[in-house]
The first five atom37 places (N, CA, C, CB, O) and aatype in JSON, in Angstrom:
{
  "aatype": [12, 1, 11, 16, 11, 19, 7, 16, 19, 19, 15, 3, 11, 12, 3, 11, 16, 19, 19, 19, 0, 19, 3, 8, 13, 1, 1, 8, 14, 10, 18, 7, 1, 5, 9, 1, 1, 16, 1, 1, 13, 11, 0, 8, 3, 14, 3, 2, 0, 4, 1, 19, 7, 3, 5, 19, 6, 9, 12, 6, 15, 1, 14, 10, 15, 11, 3, 11, 8, 17, 19, 19, 16, 5, 9, 10, 1, 1, 0, 16, 16, 6, 19, 7, 14, 0, 14, 6, 15],
  "atom_mask": [
    [1, 1, 1, 1, 1],
    [1, 1, 1, 1, 1],
    [1, 1, 1, 1, 1],
    [1, 1, 1, 1, 1],
    [1, 1, 1, 1, 1],
    [1, 1, 1, 1, 1],
    [1, 1, 1, 0, 1],
    [1, 1, 1, 1, 1],
    [1, 1, 1, 1, 1],
    [1, 1, 1, 1, 1],
    [1, 1, 1, 1, 1],
    [1, 1, 1, 1, 1],
    [1, 1, 1, 1, 1],
    [1, 1, 1, 1, 1],
    [1, 1, 1, 1, 1],
    [1, 1, 1, 1, 1],
    [1, 1, 1, 1, 1],
    [1, 1, 1, 1, 1],
    [1, 1, 1, 1, 1],
    [1, 1, 1, 1, 1],
    [1, 1, 1, 1, 1],
    [1, 1, 1, 1, 1],
    [1, 1, 1, 1, 1],
    [1, 1, 1, 1, 1],
    [1, 1, 1, 1, 1],
    [1, 1, 1, 1, 1],
    [1, 1, 1, 1, 1],
    [1, 1, 1, 1, 1],
    [1, 1, 1, 1, 1],
    [1, 1, 1, 1, 1],
    [1, 1, 1, 1, 1],
    [1, 1, 1, 0, 1],
    [1, 1, 1, 1, 1],
    [1, 1, 1, 1, 1],
    [1, 1, 1, 1, 1],
    [1, 1, 1, 1, 1],
    [1, 1, 1, 1, 1],
    [1, 1, 1, 1, 1],
    [1, 1, 1, 1, 1],
    [1, 1, 1, 1, 1],
    [1, 1, 1, 1, 1],
    [1, 1, 1, 1, 1],
    [1, 1, 1, 1, 1],
    [1, 1, 1, 1, 1],
    [1, 1, 1, 1, 1],
    [1, 1, 1, 1, 1],
    [1, 1, 1, 1, 1],
    [1, 1, 1, 1, 1],
    [1, 1, 1, 1, 1],
    [1, 1, 1, 1, 1],
    [1, 1, 1, 1, 1],
    [1, 1, 1, 1, 1],
    [1, 1, 1, 0, 1],
    [1, 1, 1, 1, 1],
    [1, 1, 1, 1, 1],
    [1, 1, 1, 1, 1],
    [1, 1, 1, 1, 1],
    [1, 1, 1, 1, 1],
    [1, 1, 1, 1, 1],
    [1, 1, 1, 1, 1],
    [1, 1, 1, 1, 1],
    [1, 1, 1, 1, 1],
    [1, 1, 1, 1, 1],
    [1, 1, 1, 1, 1],
    [1, 1, 1, 1, 1],
    [1, 1, 1, 1, 1],
    [1, 1, 1, 1, 1],
    [1, 1, 1, 1, 1],
    [1, 1, 1, 1, 1],
    [1, 1, 1, 1, 1],
    [1, 1, 1, 1, 1],
    [1, 1, 1, 1, 1],
    [1, 1, 1, 1, 1],
    [1, 1, 1, 1, 1],
    [1, 1, 1, 1, 1],
    [1, 1, 1, 1, 1],
    [1, 1, 1, 1, 1],
    [1, 1, 1, 1, 1],
    [1, 1, 1, 1, 1],
    [1, 1, 1, 1, 1],
    [1, 1, 1, 1, 1],
    [1, 1, 1, 1, 1],
    [1, 1, 1, 1, 1],
    [1, 1, 1, 0, 1],
    [1, 1, 1, 1, 1],
    [1, 1, 1, 1, 1],
    [1, 1, 1, 1, 1],
    [1, 1, 1, 1, 1],
    [1, 1, 1, 1, 1]
  ],
  "atom_positions": [
    [[-33.66, 50.06, 63.35], [-33.9, 50.38, 61.95], [-32.87, 51.42, 61.5], [-35.35, 50.89, 61.74], [-32.9, 52.57, 61.94]],
    [[-31.98, 51.0, 60.63], [-30.98, 51.92, 60.1], [-31.48, 52.52, 58.8], [-29.63, 51.2, 59.89], [-32.18, 51.87, 58.02]],
    [[-31.11, 53.76, 58.56], [-31.51, 54.44, 57.33], [-30.73, 53.87, 56.15], [-31.29, 55.98, 57.44], [-29.56, 53.5, 56.28]],
    [[-31.38, 53.82, 55.0], [-30.71, 53.43, 53.77], [-30.97, 54.48, 52.71], [-31.19, 52.03, 53.29], [-32.0, 55.16, 52.73]],
    [[-30.04, 54.62, 51.79], [-30.16, 55.56, 50.69], [-29.61, 54.91, 49.43], [-29.41, 56.89, 51.0], [-28.78, 54.01, 49.5]],
    [[-30.09, 55.37, 48.29], [-29.61, 54.88, 47.0], [-28.97, 56.05, 46.27], [-30.77, 54.25, 46.14], [-29.56, 57.13, 46.18]],
    [[-27.77, 55.84, 45.77], [-27.07, 56.91, 45.08], [-26.08, 56.38, 44.07], [0.0, 0.0, 0.0], [-26.0, 55.18, 43.83]],
    [[-25.33, 57.3, 43.48], [-24.37, 56.99, 42.44], [-22.97, 57.26, 42.95], [-24.65, 57.8, 41.17], [-22.71, 58.29, 43.57]],
    [[-22.05, 56.34, 42.68], [-20.66, 56.51, 43.08], [-20.03, 57.58, 42.19], [-19.86, 55.16, 42.99], [-20.04, 57.46, 40.96]],
    [[-19.47, 58.62, 42.8], [-18.84, 59.69, 42.04], [-17.32, 59.7, 42.21], [-19.41, 61.03, 42.47], [-16.62, 60.37, 41.44]],
    [[-16.8, 58.97, 43.19], [-15.36, 58.89, 43.38], [-15.01, 57.57, 44.06], [-14.83, 60.1, 44.2], [-15.67, 57.16, 45.02]],
    [[-13.96, 56.91, 43.55], [-13.47, 55.68, 44.18], [-11.96, 55.72, 44.36], [-13.87, 54.45, 43.33], [-11.3, 54.68, 44.35]],
    [[-11.41, 56.91, 44.52], [-9.96, 57.08, 44.57], [-9.36, 56.71, 45.92], [-9.61, 58.5, 44.23], [-8.15, 56.5, 46.01]],
    [[-10.17, 56.63, 46.96], [-9.65, 56.29, 48.28], [-9.66, 54.77, 48.47], [-10.48, 56.98, 49.38], [-10.38, 54.05, 47.79]],
    [[-8.86, 54.3, 49.4], [-8.8, 52.87, 49.69], [-9.96, 52.51, 50.62], [-7.43, 52.49, 50.33], [-10.09, 53.08, 51.71]],
    [[-10.8, 51.56, 50.21], [-11.94, 51.06, 50.97], [-12.99, 52.13, 51.27], [-11.46, 50.47, 52.27], [-13.78, 51.98, 52.21]],
    [[-13.01, 53.2, 50.49], [-13.99, 54.27, 50.67], [-14.45, 54.75, 49.3], [-13.4, 55.44, 51.5], [-13.65, 54.91, 48.38]],
    [[-15.76, 54.99, 49.17], [-16.3, 55.6, 47.96], [-17.13, 56.8, 48.36], [-17.15, 54.57, 47.15], [-17.65, 56.88, 49.47]],
    [[-17.26, 57.75, 47.44], [-18.12, 58.9, 47.66], [-19.38, 58.67, 46.84], [-17.42, 60.25, 47.26], [-19.32, 58.46, 45.63]],
    [[-20.54, 58.72, 47.52], [-21.81, 58.43, 46.89], [-22.65, 59.7, 46.88], [-22.56, 57.27, 47.62], [-22.88, 60.31, 47.92]],
    [[-23.12, 60.1, 45.7], [-23.98, 61.27, 45.56], [-25.43, 60.8, 45.58], [-23.67, 62.07, 44.24], [-25.83, 59.95, 44.78]],
    [[-26.21, 61.35, 46.51], [-27.62, 60.99, 46.65], [-28.46, 62.21, 46.3], [-27.94, 60.48, 48.1], [-28.33, 63.26, 46.93]],
    [[-29.31, 62.07, 45.3], [-30.2, 63.16, 44.88], [-31.54, 63.04, 45.58], [-30.39, 63.16, 43.35], [-32.05, 61.93, 45.78]],
    [[-32.11, 64.17, 45.94], [-33.5, 64.19, 46.39], [-34.14, 65.46, 45.84], [-33.6, 64.13, 47.96], [-33.46, 66.45, 45.57]],
    [[-35.44, 65.41, 45.69], [-36.17, 66.53, 45.12], [-37.02, 67.18, 46.2], [-37.05, 66.08, 43.93], [-37.59, 66.5, 47.05]],
    [[-37.09, 68.5, 46.15], [-37.96, 69.23, 47.07], [-38.64, 70.34, 46.29], [-37.16, 69.79, 48.29], [-38.15, 70.78, 45.24]],
    [[-39.72, 70.79, 46.8], [-40.5, 71.82, 46.13], [-40.02, 73.2, 46.6], [-42.01, 71.65, 46.41], [-39.84, 73.42, 47.8]],
    [[-39.83, 74.12, 45.66], [-39.45, 75.48, 46.01], [-40.61, 76.12, 46.77], [-39.08, 76.32, 44.73], [-41.76, 76.01, 46.34]],
    [[-40.34, 76.78, 47.9], [-41.43, 77.27, 48.74], [-42.31, 78.34, 48.08], [-40.88, 77.82, 50.0], [-43.5, 78.41, 48.36]],
    [[-41.72, 79.17, 47.22], [-42.5, 80.24, 46.61], [-43.0, 79.85, 45.22], [-41.66, 81.51, 46.52], [-44.18, 80.06, 44.91]],
    [[-42.12, 79.29, 44.39], [-42.48, 79.07, 42.99], [-43.07, 77.69, 42.72], [-41.27, 79.26, 42.14], [-43.65, 77.47, 41.66]],
    [[-42.93, 76.76, 43.66], [-43.56, 75.46, 43.51], [-42.84, 74.5, 42.59], [0.0, 0.0, 0.0], [-43.31, 73.38, 42.38]],
    [[-41.73, 74.9, 42.02], [-41.01, 74.04, 41.09], [-40.18, 73.02, 41.86], [-40.1, 74.89, 40.16], [-39.69, 73.3, 42.95]],
    [[-40.03, 71.82, 41.27], [-39.2, 70.79, 41.89], [-37.72, 71.16, 41.73], [-39.48, 69.4, 41.25], [-37.28, 71.51, 40.63]],
    [[-36.98, 71.08, 42.81], [-35.56, 71.41, 42.79], [-34.78, 70.17, 43.19], [-35.23, 72.6, 43.74], [-35.12, 69.51, 44.18]],
    [[-33.74, 69.84, 42.43], [-32.9, 68.69, 42.76], [-31.79, 69.14, 43.7], [-32.31, 68.04, 41.49], [-31.09, 70.1, 43.42]],
    [[-31.65, 68.45, 44.8], [-30.57, 68.71, 45.76], [-29.73, 67.44, 45.85], [-31.14, 69.12, 47.17], [-30.26, 66.33, 45.83]],
    [[-28.42, 67.61, 45.95], [-27.5, 66.49, 46.0], [-26.67, 66.56, 47.26], [-26.61, 66.46, 44.75], [-26.12, 67.61, 47.6]],
    [[-26.57, 65.43, 47.95], [-25.65, 65.32, 49.08], [-24.66, 64.22, 48.79], [-26.41, 65.04, 50.41], [-25.0, 63.22, 48.16]],
    [[-23.44, 64.41, 49.25], [-22.39, 63.43, 49.02], [-22.03, 62.77, 50.35], [-21.13, 64.09, 48.38], [-21.76, 63.45, 51.34]],
    [[-22.04, 61.46, 50.36], [-21.72, 60.68, 51.56], [-20.5, 59.82, 51.29], [-22.93, 59.8, 51.99], [-20.38, 59.24, 50.21]],
    [[-19.6, 59.75, 52.27], [-18.49, 58.81, 52.19], [-18.97, 57.49, 52.77], [-17.21, 59.35, 52.94], [-19.52, 57.45, 53.88]],
    [[-18.77, 56.41, 52.02], [-19.26, 55.1, 52.44], [-18.12, 54.09, 52.42], [-20.42, 54.63, 51.54], [-17.22, 54.17, 51.58]],
    [[-18.17, 53.15, 53.35], [-17.15, 52.11, 53.47], [-17.4, 51.02, 52.43], [-17.14, 51.52, 54.89], [-18.5, 50.48, 52.35]],
    [[-16.38, 50.72, 51.65], [-16.44, 49.67, 50.63], [-15.26, 48.72, 50.89], [-16.38, 50.27, 49.17], [-14.2, 48.9, 50.3]],
    [[-15.43, 47.72, 51.75], [-14.28, 46.93, 52.21], [-13.57, 46.16, 51.11], [-14.72, 45.97, 53.26], [-12.37, 45.89, 51.23]],
    [[-14.26, 45.79, 50.03], [-13.65, 44.99, 48.97], [-13.18, 45.83, 47.79], [-14.63, 43.95, 48.49], [-12.67, 45.28, 46.81]],
    [[-13.33, 47.14, 47.85], [-13.03, 48.03, 46.72], [-13.73, 47.55, 45.45], [-11.5, 48.1, 46.49], [-13.14, 47.54, 44.37]],
    [[-15.0, 47.15, 45.59], [-15.76, 46.59, 44.48], [-16.45, 47.65, 43.64], [-16.78, 45.61, 45.0], [-16.75, 47.41, 42.47]],
    [[-16.71, 48.81, 44.2], [-17.48, 49.85, 43.5], [-16.59, 50.62, 42.55], [-18.14, 50.81, 44.5], [-15.4, 50.84, 42.81]],
    [[-17.18, 51.04, 41.43], [-16.5, 51.88, 40.46], [-17.35, 53.12, 40.21], [-16.24, 51.12, 39.14], [-18.53, 53.13, 40.54]],
    [[-16.74, 54.16, 39.64], [-17.46, 55.4, 39.36], [-18.61, 55.1, 38.4], [-16.51, 56.47, 38.76], [-18.43, 54.44, 37.38]],
    [[-19.79, 55.6, 38.74], [-20.97, 55.4, 37.91], [-21.88, 54.3, 38.4], [0.0, 0.0, 0.0], [-23.03, 54.21, 37.95]],
    [[-21.42, 53.44, 39.31], [-22.28, 52.38, 39.85], [-23.39, 52.98, 40.69], [-21.45, 51.39, 40.69], [-23.2, 53.98, 41.38]],
    [[-24.56, 52.35, 40.64], [-25.65, 52.74, 41.52], [-25.62, 51.79, 42.71], [-27.05, 52.72, 40.78], [-25.69, 50.57, 42.53]],
    [[-25.52, 52.34, 43.92], [-25.35, 51.52, 45.11], [-26.37, 51.89, 46.17], [-23.93, 51.67, 45.66], [-26.96, 52.97, 46.15]],
    [[-26.55, 50.96, 47.1], [-27.36, 51.23, 48.28], [-26.41, 51.33, 49.46], [-28.45, 50.11, 48.51], [-25.54, 50.48, 49.64]],
    [[-26.57, 52.39, 50.27], [-25.73, 52.56, 51.44], [-26.6, 52.54, 52.68], [-24.92, 53.89, 51.37], [-27.78, 52.91, 52.64]],
    [[-26.02, 52.09, 53.79], [-26.75, 51.98, 55.05], [-25.96, 52.69, 56.15], [-27.0, 50.49, 55.43], [-24.73, 52.64, 56.18]],
    [[-26.69, 53.33, 57.04], [-26.1, 54.04, 58.16], [-25.35, 53.05, 59.06], [-27.19, 54.79, 58.96], [-25.78, 51.91, 59.22]],
    [[-24.23, 53.5, 59.64], [-23.48, 52.64, 60.55], [-22.84, 53.5, 61.64], [-22.39, 51.82, 59.79], [-23.02, 54.71, 61.7]],
    [[-22.1, 52.83, 62.48], [-21.35, 53.57, 63.49], [-20.28, 54.4, 62.79], [-20.72, 52.61, 64.56], [-19.91, 54.08, 61.66]],
    [[-19.77, 55.45, 63.43], [-18.71, 56.24, 62.79], [-17.46, 55.39, 62.57], [-18.36, 57.48, 63.65], [-16.92, 54.81, 63.5]],
    [[-17.02, 55.33, 61.32], [-15.82, 54.57, 60.98], [-14.6, 55.47, 60.87], [-16.03, 53.82, 59.66], [-13.47, 55.0, 60.99]],
    [[-14.81, 56.76, 60.65], [-13.74, 57.75, 60.63], [-14.4, 59.11, 60.86], [-12.92, 57.71, 59.27], [-15.57, 59.18, 61.22]],
    [[-13.65, 60.17, 60.64], [-14.19, 61.5, 60.88], [-15.4, 61.78, 60.0], [-13.13, 62.56, 60.63], [-16.38, 62.36, 60.48]],
    [[-15.36, 61.39, 58.73], [-16.44, 61.7, 57.79], [-17.24, 60.49, 57.35], [-15.88, 62.38, 56.59], [-18.27, 60.65, 56.69]],
    [[-16.82, 59.29, 57.68], [-17.42, 58.08, 57.11], [-18.35, 57.42, 58.12], [-16.33, 57.1, 56.67], [-17.9, 56.85, 59.12]],
    [[-19.68, 57.5, 57.84], [-20.69, 56.92, 58.73], [-21.65, 56.02, 57.97], [-21.46, 58.01, 59.45], [-22.73, 55.71, 58.48]],
    [[-21.3, 55.6, 56.76], [-22.17, 54.8, 55.91], [-21.38, 53.61, 55.39], [-22.75, 55.65, 54.75], [-20.15, 53.66, 55.28]],
    [[-22.1, 52.53, 55.05], [-21.5, 51.31, 54.52], [-22.25, 50.93, 53.25], [-21.52, 50.16, 55.57], [-23.47, 50.99, 53.22]],
    [[-21.52, 50.53, 52.21], [-22.15, 50.05, 50.99], [-22.71, 48.66, 51.26], [-21.14, 50.03, 49.78], [-21.97, 47.74, 51.62]],
    [[-24.04, 48.5, 51.09], [-24.66, 47.2, 51.34], [-24.75, 46.36, 50.07], [-26.03, 47.38, 51.94], [-24.55, 45.15, 50.11]],
    [[-25.07, 47.01, 48.94], [-25.13, 46.26, 47.69], [-24.96, 47.19, 46.5], [-26.46, 45.5, 47.58], [-25.25, 48.39, 46.56]],
    [[-24.48, 46.61, 45.41], [-24.37, 47.33, 44.15], [-25.6, 46.99, 43.34], [-23.05, 46.96, 43.37], [-25.81, 45.84, 42.96]],
    [[-26.43, 47.99, 43.08], [-27.69, 47.76, 42.39], [-27.51, 47.66, 40.89], [-28.67, 48.86, 42.72], [-28.14, 46.83, 40.24]],
    [[-26.65, 48.52, 40.33], [-26.45, 48.51, 38.87], [-25.01, 48.95, 38.59], [-27.48, 49.46, 38.15], [-24.53, 49.95, 39.13]],
    [[-24.35, 48.19, 37.76], [-22.98, 48.52, 37.38], [-22.98, 49.64, 36.35], [-22.26, 47.29, 36.82], [-23.93, 49.8, 35.59]],
    [[-21.91, 50.42, 36.35], [-21.75, 51.5, 35.37], [-21.51, 50.89, 34.0], [-20.58, 52.45, 35.77], [-20.8, 49.89, 33.86]],
    [[-22.09, 51.5, 32.99], [-21.86, 51.03, 31.63], [-20.62, 51.74, 31.1], [-23.1, 51.28, 30.72], [-20.55, 52.97, 31.1]],
    [[-19.68, 50.97, 30.64], [-18.47, 51.56, 30.07], [-18.56, 51.39, 28.56], [-17.16, 50.89, 30.63], [-18.38, 50.3, 28.03]],
    [[-18.85, 52.5, 27.9], [-18.98, 52.47, 26.45], [-17.65, 52.87, 25.83], [-20.11, 53.41, 25.98], [-17.07, 53.9, 26.16]],
    [[-17.2, 52.05, 24.92], [-15.94, 52.32, 24.21], [-16.32, 52.88, 22.85], [-15.04, 51.02, 24.08], [-17.0, 52.22, 22.06]],
    [[-15.87, 54.08, 22.58], [-16.17, 54.72, 21.31], [-15.25, 54.23, 20.21], [0.0, 0.0, 0.0], [-14.36, 53.41, 20.48]],
    [[-15.43, 54.7, 18.98], [-14.56, 54.3, 17.89], [-13.13, 54.81, 18.11], [-15.11, 54.81, 16.55], [-12.93, 55.87, 18.72]],
    [[-12.17, 54.06, 17.62], [-10.77, 54.44, 17.77], [-10.48, 55.69, 16.95], [-9.84, 53.28, 17.36], [-10.96, 55.79, 15.82]],
    [[-9.72, 56.63, 17.47], [-9.4, 57.84, 16.72], [-8.5, 57.5, 15.53], [-8.71, 58.89, 17.62], [-7.58, 56.69, 15.65]],
    [[-8.79, 58.12, 14.41], [-7.99, 57.87, 13.21], [-6.75, 58.75, 13.21], [-8.82, 58.11, 11.93], [-6.8, 59.91, 13.64]],
    [[-5.65, 58.19, 12.73], [-4.4, 58.95, 12.7], [-4.2, 59.64, 11.39], [-3.23, 58.05, 12.99], [-3.19, 60.32, 11.2]]
  ]
}
């Protein structure tokens, strides 16, 4: 059983690698408030299919490099690219 996580792609500048930010919430020990914590994982993307803003599922794998131990299994939701109005000259 390999671990899986769902996160958002925050960088796709490397070849066949994406950086995925995974948020989790924990309770503050004294004040009881929910705190958001973010971890960034480097994941293998062999087809360079992911873009910044995509929501992806990553799965644990054997070490592929010094920092890369995760593989993108599927793209759950594509990033929405909104084009605003053209600037007037």
